[in-house]
N, CA, C and O atoms as a printed pandas DataFrame, in Angstrom:
     atom_number atom_name residue_name chain_id  residue_number  x_coord  y_coord  z_coord
0              1         N          MET        A               1   12.751   -8.887    1.280
1              2        CA          MET        A               1   11.975   -8.109    0.561
2              3         C          MET        A               1   10.312   -8.167    1.443
3              4         O          MET        A               1    9.968   -8.789    2.448
4              5         N          ASN        A               2    9.617   -7.294    0.603
5              6        CA          ASN        A               2    8.299   -6.975    1.363
6              7         C          ASN        A               2    7.445   -7.054    0.336
7              8         O          ASN        A               2    7.832   -7.103   -0.832
8              9         N          LEU        A               3    5.564   -7.082    0.870
9             10        CA          LEU        A               3    4.786   -7.224   -0.263
10            11         C          LEU        A               3    3.926   -6.479    0.302
11            12         O          LEU        A               3    3.490   -6.584    1.449
12            13         N          ILE        A               4    3.589   -5.485   -0.727
13            14        CA          ILE        A               4    2.252   -4.325   -0.320
14            15         C          ILE        A               4    1.094   -4.824   -1.129
15            16         O          ILE        A               4    0.983   -5.044   -2.335
16            17         N          ILE        A               5    0.246   -4.941   -0.099
17            18        CA          ILE        A               5   -1.566   -5.446   -1.088
18            19         C          ILE        A               5   -2.174   -3.920   -0.761
19            20         O          ILE        A               5   -1.862   -3.251    0.224
20            21         N          GLN        A               6   -2.961   -3.588   -1.642
21            22        CA          GLN        A               6   -3.707   -2.265   -1.763
22            23         C          GLN        A               6   -5.097   -2.563   -2.988
23            24         O          GLN        A               6   -5.242   -3.206   -4.027
24            25         N          GLY        A               7   -5.943   -1.650   -2.099
25            26        CA          GLY        A               7   -6.569   -1.780   -3.261
26            27         C          GLY        A               7   -7.975   -1.576   -2.810
27            28         O          GLY        A               7   -8.755   -0.798   -3.359
28            29         N          GLY        A               8   -8.354   -2.593   -1.400
29            30        CA          GLY        A               8   -9.770   -2.521   -0.677
30            31         C          GLY        A               8   -9.726   -3.246    0.690
31            32         O          GLY        A               8   -8.683   -3.359    1.334
32            33         N          ALA        A               9  -10.805   -3.682    1.053
33            34        CA          ALA        A               9  -10.661   -4.172    2.502
34            35         C          ALA        A               9   -9.746   -5.723    1.674
35            36         O          ALA        A               9   -9.741   -6.101    0.503
36            37         N          LEU        A              10   -9.061   -6.290    2.927
37            38        CA          LEU        A              10   -8.203   -7.588    2.797
38            39         C          LEU        A              10   -9.149   -8.428    3.601
39            40         O          LEU        A              10   -9.433   -8.191    4.775
40            41         N          PRO        A              11   -9.669   -9.531    2.816
41            42        CA          PRO        A              11  -10.171  -10.236    3.611
42            43         C          PRO        A              11   -9.296  -11.004    4.950
43            44         O          PRO        A              11   -8.072  -11.059    4.830
44            45         N          THR        A              12   -9.743  -11.409    5.828
45            46        CA          THR        A              12   -8.973  -12.136    7.281
46            47         C          THR        A              12   -8.390  -13.669    6.759
47            48         O          THR        A              12   -7.202  -13.988    6.799
48            49         N          PHE        A              13   -9.275  -14.361    6.364
49            50        CA          PHE        A              13   -8.883  -15.248    5.934
50            51         C          PHE        A              13   -7.498  -15.789    4.735
51            52         O          PHE        A              13   -6.717  -16.738    4.661
52            53         N          LEU        A              14   -7.834  -14.407    3.857
53            54        CA          LEU        A              14   -6.694  -14.608    2.815
54            55         C          LEU        A              14   -5.274  -13.887    3.470
55            56         O          LEU        A              14   -4.149  -14.160    3.053
56            57         N          LEU        A              15   -5.523  -13.015    4.462
57            58        CA          LEU        A              15   -4.387  -12.184    4.778
58            59         C          LEU        A              15   -3.706  -13.128    5.881
59            60         O          LEU        A              15   -2.613  -12.784    6.333
60            61         N          GLU        A              16   -4.204  -14.090    6.246
61            62        CA          GLU        A              16   -4.080  -15.746    7.108
62            63         C          GLU        A              16   -3.081  -16.546    6.233
63            64         O          GLU        A              16   -1.912  -16.853    6.467
64            65         N          ARG        A              17   -3.771  -16.767    5.291
65            66        CA          ARG        A              17   -3.295  -17.336    4.093
66            67         C          ARG        A              17   -1.768  -16.957    3.509
67            68         O          ARG        A              17   -0.772  -17.681    3.513
68            69         N          ILE        A              18   -1.941  -15.274    2.891
69            70        CA          ILE        A              18   -1.026  -15.360    2.340
70            71         C          ILE        A              18    0.344  -14.909    3.471
71            72         O          ILE        A              18    1.498  -14.879    3.043
72            73         N          VAL        A              19    0.053  -14.619    4.759
73            74        CA          VAL        A              19    1.056  -14.577    5.822
74            75         C          VAL        A              19    1.749  -16.031    5.434
75            76         O          VAL        A              19    2.831  -16.118    4.854
76            77         N          SER        A              20    0.867  -17.262    5.890
77            78        CA          SER        A              20    1.633  -18.672    5.891
78            79         C          SER        A              20    2.506  -18.845    4.514
79            80         O          SER        A              20    3.616  -19.363    4.390
80            81         N          ALA        A              21    1.695  -18.274    3.554
81            82        CA          ALA        A              21    2.475  -19.058    1.997
82            83         C          ALA        A              21    3.641  -18.060    1.924
83            84         O          ALA        A              21    4.373  -18.591    1.089
84            85         N          THR        A              22    4.140  -17.112    2.249
85            86        CA          THR        A              22    5.006  -16.017    2.146
86            87         C          THR        A              22    6.258  -16.079    3.477
87            88         O          THR        A              22    7.405  -15.633    3.476
88            89         N          SER        A              23    5.426  -16.883    4.645
89            90        CA          SER        A              23    6.453  -16.443    5.220
90            91         C          SER        A              23    6.674  -15.210    6.001
91            92         O          SER        A              23    7.678  -15.290    6.709
92            93         N          ALA        A              24    6.088  -14.189    6.075
93            94        CA          ALA        A              24    6.230  -12.727    6.497
94            95         C          ALA        A              24    6.295  -12.589    8.055
95            96         O          ALA        A              24    5.473  -13.104    8.813
96            97         N          SER        A              25    7.432  -11.789    8.468
97            98        CA          SER        A              25    7.818  -12.042    9.533
98            99         C          SER        A              25    6.940  -11.080   10.240
99           100         O          SER        A              25    6.795  -11.286   11.445
100          101         N          LYS        A              26    6.339  -10.088    9.726
101          102        CA          LYS        A              26    5.544   -8.421   10.274
102          103         C          LYS        A              26    4.514   -8.426    9.042
103          104         O          LYS        A              26    4.668   -8.642    7.840
104          105         N          VAL        A              27    3.283   -8.065    9.917
105          106        CA          VAL        A              27    2.343   -7.655    9.081
106          107         C          VAL        A              27    2.186   -6.205    9.842
107          108         O          VAL        A              27    2.080   -6.007   11.052
108          109         N          GLU        A              28    2.206   -4.987    8.470
109          110        CA          GLU        A              28    1.813   -3.878    8.807
110          111         C          GLU        A              28    0.841   -3.206    8.215
111          112         O          GLU        A              28    1.031   -2.811    7.065
112          113         N          PRO        A              29   -0.387   -2.940    8.875
113          114        CA          PRO        A              29   -1.490   -2.337    8.227
114          115         C          PRO        A              29   -1.097   -0.558    7.951
115          116         O          PRO        A              29   -0.596    0.237    8.747
116          117         N          ARG        A              30   -1.550   -0.338    6.496
117          118        CA          ARG        A              30   -1.082    1.205    6.484
118          119         C          ARG        A              30   -2.466    1.658    5.831
119          120         O          ARG        A              30   -2.594    1.767    4.612
120          121         N          PRO        A              31   -3.465    1.906    6.720
121          122        CA          PRO        A              31   -4.625    2.873    6.275
122          123         C          PRO        A              31   -4.721    3.717    5.132
123          124         O          PRO        A              31   -5.329    2.743    4.687
124          125         N          PRO        A              32   -4.727    4.387    4.398
125          126        CA          PRO        A              32   -6.294    2.987    4.088
126          127         C          PRO        A              32   -5.878    2.702    3.006
127          128         O          PRO        A              32   -5.240    3.248    2.106
128          129         N          GLN        A              33   -6.676    1.026    3.367
129          130        CA          GLN        A              33   -6.277    0.132    2.465
130          131         C          GLN        A              33   -5.578   -0.409    1.991
131          132         O          GLN        A              33   -5.885   -1.062    0.993
132          133         N          VAL        A              34   -3.899   -0.387    2.643
133          134        CA          VAL        A              34   -2.645   -1.407    2.377
134          135         C          VAL        A              34   -2.313   -1.792    3.555
135          136         O          VAL        A              34   -2.373   -1.189    4.626
136          137         N          VAL        A              35   -1.947   -2.861    3.294
137          138        CA          VAL        A              35   -0.950   -3.506    4.181
138          139         C          VAL        A              35    0.673   -4.264    3.504
139          140         O          VAL        A              35    1.039   -4.934    2.539
140          141         N          ARG        A              36    1.080   -3.816    4.373
141          142        CA          ARG        A              36    3.060   -4.118    4.082
142          143         C          ARG        A              36    3.080   -5.681    4.988
143          144         O          ARG        A              36    2.754   -5.896    6.155
144          145         N          LEU        A              37    3.552   -6.538    4.026
145          146        CA          LEU        A              37    3.958   -7.714    4.731
146          147         C          LEU        A              37    5.908   -7.588    4.909
147          148         O          LEU        A              37    6.678   -7.189    4.035
148          149         N          HIS        A              38    6.132   -7.884    5.771
149          150        CA          HIS        A              38    7.972   -7.751    6.107
150          151         C          HIS        A              38    8.430   -9.198    5.886
151          152         O          HIS        A              38    7.629  -10.124    6.014
152          153         N          GLY        A              39    9.410   -9.350    5.633
153          154        CA          GLY        A              39   10.924  -10.595    5.562
154          155         C          GLY        A              39    9.613  -11.509    4.850
155          156         O          GLY        A              39    9.236  -12.471    5.519
156          157         N          VAL        A              40    8.974  -11.272    3.650
157          158        CA          VAL        A              40    8.265  -12.092    2.683
158          159         C          VAL        A              40    9.029  -12.826    1.604
159          160         O          VAL        A              40    9.882  -12.155    1.023
160          161         N          SER        A              41    8.851  -14.296    1.172
161          162        CA          SER        A              41    9.450  -14.826    0.293
162          163         C          SER        A              41    8.173  -15.217   -0.881
163          164         O          SER        A              41    7.072  -15.621   -0.504
164          165         N          ARG        A              42    8.521  -15.027   -2.312
165          166        CA          ARG        A              42    7.428  -15.579   -3.256
166          167         C          ARG        A              42    7.459  -16.935   -3.406
167          168         O          ARG        A              42    8.401  -17.528   -3.932
168          169         N          THR        A              43    6.411  -17.491   -2.942
169          170        CA          THR        A              43    6.470  -18.937   -3.226
170          171         C          THR        A              43    5.735  -19.512   -4.241
171          172         O          THR        A              43    4.898  -18.710   -4.656
172          173         N          PRO        A              44    5.695  -20.945   -5.007
173          174        CA          PRO        A              44    4.304  -21.218   -5.189
174          175         C          PRO        A              44    3.134  -21.254   -4.479
175          176         O          PRO        A              44    2.048  -21.148   -5.048
176          177         N          GLU        A              45    3.246  -21.400   -3.231
177          178        CA          GLU        A              45    2.151  -21.222   -2.349
178          179         C          GLU        A              45    1.484  -20.111   -2.596
179          180         O          GLU        A              45    0.277  -20.291   -2.759
180          181         N          PHE        A              46    2.033  -18.522   -2.718
181          182        CA          PHE        A              46    1.702  -17.503   -2.814
182          183         C          PHE        A              46    1.001  -17.543   -4.452
183          184         O          PHE        A              46   -0.202  -17.364   -4.646
184          185         N          ASP        A              47    1.728  -17.737   -5.249
185          186        CA          ASP        A              47    1.113  -17.971   -6.952
186          187         C          ASP        A              47    0.030  -18.229   -6.393
187          188         O          ASP        A              47   -0.697  -17.269   -6.139
188          189         N          ALA        A              48   -0.484  -19.781   -5.975
189          190        CA          ALA        A              48   -1.638  -20.242   -5.850
190          191         C          ALA        A              48   -3.045  -19.234   -5.500
191          192         O          ALA        A              48   -4.174  -19.121   -5.978
192          193         N          LEU        A              49   -2.334  -18.650   -4.484
193          194        CA          LEU        A              49   -3.375  -17.459   -3.933
194          195         C          LEU        A              49   -3.666  -16.432   -5.117
195          196         O          LEU        A              49   -4.869  -16.190   -5.215
196          197         N          ILE        A              50   -2.900  -15.801   -5.994
197          198        CA          ILE        A              50   -3.172  -14.806   -7.072
198          199         C          ILE        A              50   -4.860  -14.838   -7.225
199          200         O          ILE        A              50   -5.611  -13.918   -6.902
200          201         N          PRO        A              51   -5.246  -16.112   -7.791
201          202        CA          PRO        A              51   -6.538  -15.660   -8.389
202          203         C          PRO        A              51   -7.440  -15.048   -7.282
203          204         O          PRO        A              51   -8.133  -14.102   -7.656
204          205         N          LEU        A              52   -7.560  -15.467   -5.845
205          206        CA          LEU        A              52   -8.500  -14.906   -4.884
206          207         C          LEU        A              52   -7.565  -13.758   -4.361
207          208         O          LEU        A              52   -7.474  -13.641   -3.139
208          209         N          ILE        A              53   -6.865  -12.903   -5.167
209          210        CA          ILE        A              53   -6.132  -11.937   -4.262
210          211         C          ILE        A              53   -7.133  -11.015   -5.586
211          212         O          ILE        A              53   -7.872  -10.052   -5.384
212          213         N          GLU        A              54   -6.814  -11.755   -7.027
213          214        CA          GLU        A              54   -7.713  -11.008   -7.958
214          215         C          GLU        A              54   -9.211  -11.030   -7.644
215          216         O          GLU        A              54  -10.004  -10.130   -7.923
216          217         N          ALA        A              55   -9.383  -11.742   -7.263
217          218        CA          ALA        A              55  -10.987  -11.677   -7.319
218          219         C          ALA        A              55  -11.692  -10.914   -6.479
219          220         O          ALA        A              55  -12.877  -10.612   -6.617
220          221         N          GLU        A              56  -10.539  -10.406   -5.071
221          222        CA          GLU        A              56  -10.696   -9.015   -4.328
222          223         C          GLU        A              56  -10.352   -7.742   -4.717
223          224         O          GLU        A              56  -10.510   -6.773   -3.974
224          225         N          ASN        A              57   -9.778   -7.652   -6.107
225          226        CA          ASN        A              57   -9.601   -6.268   -6.782
226          227         C          ASN        A              57   -8.774   -5.636   -6.175
227          228         O          ASN        A              57   -8.808   -4.405   -6.168
228          229         N          LEU        A              58   -7.652   -6.482   -5.394
229          230        CA          LEU        A              58   -6.273   -5.976   -5.145
230          231         C          LEU        A              58   -5.693   -6.091   -5.818
231          232         O          LEU        A              58   -5.802   -6.872   -6.764
232          233         N          ASP        A              59   -4.422   -4.984   -5.475
233          234        CA          ASP        A              59   -3.551   -4.940   -6.294
234          235         C          ASP        A              59   -2.186   -5.287   -5.425
235          236         O          ASP        A              59   -2.268   -5.156   -4.204
236          237         N          TRP        A              60   -0.822   -5.765   -6.057
237          238        CA          TRP        A              60   -0.169   -6.376   -4.884
238          239         C          TRP        A              60    1.347   -6.080   -5.751
239          240         O          TRP        A              60    1.371   -5.864   -6.963
240          241         N          ALA        A              61    2.451   -6.114   -4.962
241          242        CA          ALA        A              61    3.209   -6.095   -5.469
242          243         C          ALA        A              61    4.644   -6.606   -4.397
243          244         O          ALA        A              61    4.761   -6.144   -3.262
244          245         N          PHE        A              62    5.550   -7.512   -4.931
245          246        CA          PHE        A              62    7.112   -7.403   -4.197
246          247         C          PHE        A              62    7.944   -6.336   -4.562
247          248         O          PHE        A              62    8.232   -6.006   -5.713
248          249         N          VAL        A              63    8.437   -5.641   -3.170
249          250        CA          VAL        A              63    9.308   -4.576   -3.184
250          251         C          VAL        A              63   10.272   -5.118   -2.394
251          252         O          VAL        A              63   10.031   -6.009   -1.579
252          253         N          GLU        A              64   11.859   -4.419   -2.661
253          254        CA          GLU        A              64   12.627   -4.019   -1.805
254          255         C          GLU        A              64   12.619   -3.737   -0.631
255          256         O          GLU        A              64   11.923   -2.741   -0.434
256          257         N          SER        A              65   13.318   -4.367    0.760
257          258        CA          SER        A              65   12.384   -3.596    1.857
258          259         C          SER        A              65   13.225   -2.444    2.315
259          260         O          SER        A              65   12.825   -1.821    3.299
260          261         N          ASN        A              66   14.569   -2.006    1.608
261          262        CA          ASN        A              66   14.813   -0.563    1.880
262          263         C          ASN        A              66   13.441    0.479    0.867
263          264         O          ASN        A              66   13.262    1.679    1.077
264          265         N          LYS        A              67   12.721   -0.257   -0.075
265          266        CA          LYS        A              67   12.106    0.698   -0.758
266          267         C          LYS        A              67   10.618    1.353    0.191
267          268         O          LYS        A              67   10.086    0.658    1.057
268          269         N          LYS        A              68   10.097    2.805   -0.171
269          270        CA          LYS        A              68    8.970    3.110    0.176
270          271         C          LYS        A              68    7.819    2.494   -0.389
271          272         O          LYS        A              68    7.695    2.237   -1.586
272          273         N          ALA        A              69    6.873    2.233    0.614
273          274        CA          ALA        A              69    5.716    1.671   -0.180
274          275         C          ALA        A              69    5.176    2.099   -1.530
275          276         O          ALA        A              69    4.761    3.239   -1.320
276          277         N          LEU        A              70    4.921    1.755   -3.013
277          278        CA          LEU        A              70    4.382    1.844   -4.113
278          279         C          LEU        A              70    2.792    3.125   -4.358
279          280         O          LEU        A              70    1.973    3.372   -3.473
280          281         N          ARG        A              71    2.785    3.531   -5.342
281          282        CA          ARG        A              71    1.738    3.726   -5.620
282          283         C          ARG        A              71    0.647    3.533   -6.302
283          284         O          ARG        A              71    0.090    4.360   -7.024
284          285         N          LEU        A              72    0.265    2.254   -6.049
285          286        CA          LEU        A              72   -0.465    1.315   -7.101
286          287         C          LEU        A              72   -1.277    1.701   -7.833
287          288         O          LEU        A              72   -1.318    1.592   -9.059
288          289         N          ARG        A              73   -2.164    2.302   -6.958
289          290        CA          ARG        A              73   -3.518    2.583   -7.430
290          291         C          ARG        A              73   -3.795    3.919   -7.286
291          292         O          ARG        A              73   -4.558    4.174   -6.354
292          293         N          PRO        A              74   -3.388    4.875   -7.956
293          294        CA          PRO        A              74   -3.636    6.555   -7.690
294          295         C          PRO        A              74   -4.784    7.043   -7.262
295          296         O          PRO        A              74   -4.914    7.994   -6.492
296          297         N          ASP        A              75   -5.916    6.188   -7.918
297          298        CA          ASP        A              75   -7.544    6.574   -7.481
298          299         C          ASP        A              75   -7.650    6.502   -5.987
299          300         O          ASP        A              75   -8.652    7.098   -5.591
300          301         N          LEU        A              76   -6.801    5.861   -4.855
301          302        CA          LEU        A              76   -6.980    5.418   -3.813
302          303         C          LEU        A              76   -6.030    6.360   -3.052
303          304         O          LEU        A              76   -5.702    6.050   -1.907
304          305         N          LEU        A              77   -5.462    7.743   -3.741
305          306        CA          LEU        A              77   -4.738    8.203   -2.815
306          307         C          LEU        A              77   -5.891    9.468   -2.160
307          308         O          LEU        A              77   -5.558   10.174   -1.208
C-alpha cells in the first residue's frame, strides 16, 4: 500500500511523524507538491495525525502499490 500526500509543502516534522506512524519503507518526492510513501500501513497513530495534515491543507489517499498516483487536486496540475 502507498500513501500519496499532495497540495503544498509538507513540513519536515510532519513527514517524519507520518513515516514513523505508517512504517513507510520509502519516501518518494514527486514535484511539484507531491510525496509518495511506499509500503505503508494505516494505523491509529496515522489517524491521530489527520488533523495536522488537514491543518496544512494537504490532500492524502491510500492507494494500492500497483496503481499510479491519483490526481486529488486538479488545481495543482
